[in-house]
C-alpha positions as MATLAB code, in Angstrom:
seq = 'MVKEFKSTVAAAILVALSALALLALASACGDDDNGGGGPTPGGGGEFDFSMGDNFFEFEGEQNPTITVAAGAELTFNLTNDGTAIHNMRVAGEDNSFNTSDDAVSDPELMSAGETGTLTWTAPPEPGDHAYRCDFHPDDMKSTISVE';
ca = [
       0.143    0.136   -0.088;
       2.901    2.461    0.767;
       4.455    1.556   -2.546;
       1.170    2.464   -4.361;
       0.962    5.689   -2.394;
       4.605    6.647   -3.336;
       3.804    5.849   -6.964;
       0.788    8.073   -7.017;
       2.696   10.991   -5.194;
       5.361   10.494   -7.752;
       2.996   10.623  -10.597;
       1.284   13.929   -9.432;
       4.485   15.607   -8.891;
       5.656   14.562  -12.508;
       2.448   16.022  -13.753;
       2.713   19.358  -12.013;
       6.364   19.716  -13.050;
       5.422   19.021  -16.483;
       2.556   21.652  -16.436;
       4.836   24.291  -14.925;
       7.440   23.427  -17.758;
       4.865   23.974  -20.356;
       3.678   27.223  -18.716;
       7.325   28.578  -18.613;
       8.030   27.560  -22.275;
       4.725   29.386  -23.471;
       5.671   32.472  -21.515;
       8.992   32.242  -22.946;
       8.206   31.923  -26.522;
       4.963   34.064  -26.490;
       3.975   35.777  -29.592;
       6.388   38.605  -29.721;
       3.832   41.222  -29.556;
       4.889   42.717  -26.026;
       1.687   41.581  -24.213;
      -0.756   42.558  -27.229;
       0.148   46.160  -27.414;
       3.675   46.441  -28.635;
       4.836   46.715  -32.283;
       6.980   44.033  -34.268;
      10.400   45.615  -34.637;
      10.434   46.713  -38.127;
       7.223   45.149  -38.969;
       3.747   46.343  -37.890;
       1.294   46.026  -35.158;
      -0.207   48.078  -32.422;
       1.226   51.276  -31.249;
       0.194   52.582  -27.703;
       0.807   56.529  -28.026;
       0.042   59.106  -25.319;
      -0.515   62.773  -26.418;
       0.709   64.936  -23.813;
       0.704   68.862  -23.995;
       2.326   69.223  -27.210;
       4.206   65.948  -27.764;
       3.360   62.259  -28.797;
       5.158   59.627  -26.467;
       5.661   56.063  -27.350;
       7.648   53.895  -24.819;
       9.180   57.063  -22.962;
      10.204   58.604  -26.206;
       8.555   61.834  -27.245;
       7.812   62.643  -30.931;
       9.529   59.057  -31.857;
      10.420   57.959  -35.239;
       8.687   54.518  -35.888;
      10.133   51.970  -38.249;
       7.931   49.704  -40.208;
       7.835   47.282  -43.004;
       6.591   48.269  -46.481;
       2.834   47.228  -46.538;
       2.476   46.854  -42.828;
      -0.830   47.587  -41.154;
      -0.447   49.914  -38.030;
      -2.954   50.491  -35.387;
      -2.164   53.750  -32.978;
      -3.976   53.305  -29.714;
      -4.114   57.003  -28.652;
      -4.739   58.568  -25.425;
      -4.976   62.179  -24.684;
      -3.009   62.643  -21.294;
      -2.540   66.281  -21.812;
      -4.946   69.274  -21.245;
      -5.567   70.449  -25.009;
      -7.394   68.969  -27.700;
      -5.261   66.653  -29.702;
      -5.517   64.138  -32.662;
      -3.142   62.204  -35.169;
      -2.750   62.569  -38.866;
      -0.279   60.562  -40.996;
       0.504   61.695  -44.474;
      -0.396   58.983  -46.947;
       1.660   58.039  -50.126;
       2.044   61.548  -51.522;
       3.588   62.484  -48.134;
       1.536   65.666  -47.924;
      -0.938   66.598  -45.147;
      -4.516   67.367  -45.850;
      -4.909   65.311  -49.147;
      -7.186   62.472  -49.763;
      -4.890   59.603  -48.821;
      -4.067   60.950  -45.171;
      -5.093   58.918  -42.263;
      -6.791   60.577  -39.415;
      -7.447   59.471  -35.884;
     -11.097   58.403  -34.809;
     -12.325   60.549  -33.370;
     -10.747   63.444  -35.278;
     -10.771   65.488  -32.216;
      -9.900   64.324  -28.710;
     -10.190   66.345  -25.469;
      -8.234   65.706  -22.432;
      -8.577   62.068  -21.146;
     -10.201   60.801  -24.411;
      -8.834   57.923  -26.349;
      -8.987   57.055  -30.067;
      -7.146   55.013  -32.736;
      -5.666   55.448  -36.236;
      -5.119   52.640  -38.642;
      -2.614   52.991  -41.388;
      -1.148   50.848  -43.969;
       2.330   51.771  -44.895;
       2.899   51.913  -48.698;
       4.722   49.230  -50.591;
       7.723   51.554  -51.534;
      10.305   52.344  -48.747;
      10.364   55.948  -47.514;
       9.697   58.212  -44.756;
       6.141   59.637  -44.041;
       5.334   62.228  -41.773;
       2.725   62.204  -38.830;
       1.537   65.153  -36.621;
      -1.255   66.477  -34.543;
      -3.429   69.115  -36.573;
      -3.864   71.165  -33.541;
      -0.040   71.365  -32.630;
       1.843   70.819  -35.990;
       4.932   72.676  -35.058;
       5.471   70.664  -31.724;
       3.831   67.397  -32.085;
       5.234   65.838  -35.347;
       7.728   62.890  -36.449;
       8.057   60.208  -38.998;
       7.121   56.829  -39.855;
      10.144   55.139  -41.709;
       8.872   52.600  -44.094;
      11.498   49.964  -45.002;
];
């Protein structure tokens, strides 16, 4: 009876250790998207941007240049953490603002504390594309570098 008990305990320990090993492996492998909100380096994905008073912020950097793959679809999750009205506009393939190929945040006007999104597909050709806030175009601006 003691022998059967030891075998049962040993089997239970083996099952528990196997489950822990699988959990650790799954955590280590992940899906490389930094918890669902991060970009794929050089690829596309989701970018969580904060809009402060006259700057965009991503991963602690103000008005960052973002590098993405040609043709990648990007989603910018925007939070207005500032006090002023903000938005985000990305110049399209013509790299000019206020033309029909621009992508603009939804909603187009975000007051303090509001959130929105902007989805943009990078052009198939490499190049730099500007983004900015329409309300603070001289301060809140940078570039998306398409590789």
